[in-house]
N, C-alpha and C positions, 0 to 999 in steps of 0.2 A: 506493498498499498504507502504511495507516495502521502508524504508528509511536506505541508510547506516551513520554509524557514522559521518564520515567527512562531508555528507550532511547536516547533524543535526547540528553540530558542526559551518559545515559553518553558517544557517541558522541565529545561536543566538546570531553572531558576528555578521551579515548585522544587522539583527533587534536591538540589544544593541551600535549600531555604529547610523543608524538611527533616533535615535530619536522618531522614531514612535512607538505607542502605541501597544498592541499586534493585537487588530481589525484593525485595518487603512492597519496593513502590513497584515496580513490572506486573509483580501479583496486583494492586491494585490498580493502576490503570488498562493493563493486559495489555503494554509494549513489552518484546521481548528484553532482556538483560544487555543482547548485544548490540541493540539497537541504541538503549541506554547508552549502554554506553562509550561508542559510534561518538555520540551527542553531541556525550558529558565531552567526552578528549577538543573534539572540533570548537563546541563552544561555548567549554570553564572559564578560560579566560577574555574572554568579551563577557560576560557575565559576569567575573568580579571586578571587571574594571566598572563594569557600569553600576555597581552598587557605590551609593553615595557615606563614604569613612564618617563624614560627621554622626551618619543616624546610627550607627552602628553600636549597641548598648554599649556600657561600660560598668563594670562590677564592681565596687570595694572589693578592698583586698579583703577584710572584714567577712561579706560573703564568699568570696572563695575558698574562703580559710572553713568555715565553717560549711561549705559542700566537703570541699576533700575530709575534712574532719566527720561527715556523712558517711562519705565512700568506704573511709579508713574502719572506721573502729565500730561501722552496722556491717560490714562487709557488703555493701551493695554497688556494684557492676557501669560498669562505667555507661553500656546501654541503657539498668535500669530507672540511674541517674538519670539521665539523655532523656528517656520518653516521661519521666516528673516533673524535670524542669525546664522542657525545651532549648537546653539548651547541647549544642553536639556530642558527642562521645572525643572526639577533636580534643575541643577544647577540655573538656574534661580532663582529658591523659595529660594536657600541658601541665593544666592548675597543678593535677597530683602530683607528676612530676616538680614542681617547682615547689610547693606547701608540705610534700609528704614528709619529709626528714623534719620540717621545720616544726611541724605542727608533732612527734613524734617526740624532742628535744623539749620543745615544752610542753607535753604530759609529764615525762620522765621527770621533769623540775619540780613537776605541783605534786608527783607523786613522793618523793623523796624528802621533799618539806615537809611531805604529811607524817612523813617516821620522823623525822626533827621533835616536830610538836608533840610528843609526851608531854600527859598533866605526870608533874614530882607530886607523890602522897606526902600531905602534912603528919610530919611525926607526929601521933596522937600517944599521949596518957591513956594505960589498961588499966580502972579502975577495979574493976572484977575479973575471976579465974585463973589459969596460969600465966599467964604475965600481965597480973597485977602488980605496979610497980612502976613498972617503966615506959617507954617513948618505944614506937616501933615506928 
């Protein structure tokens, strides 16, 4: 079947924006994976140039760390988190590589501080029993 150039560009734009894999997108749109692969290769650079970089979402560092923390400590995969948040799995992987060890270090420091904060028992005077008449 012959498709117009505008249709192909629109499909590539939609595929890139959706965050889906080519296989998932092909199943949804009834277009073959091979055709999608060819179109993406052909039009991807043009479509990325057309994106206004000022309109891209900017996420705070705290938000990025919270997402990576959820993935790290709850065992959530990139794909699952991508579907929950609408952020591409490639971007999540980039954040994970950037913040993973920083978060682990922060967590270990917090745990070390918790261990250090043991409360000392006050010395108590025993009035009755076998320990009567001494501090303990």
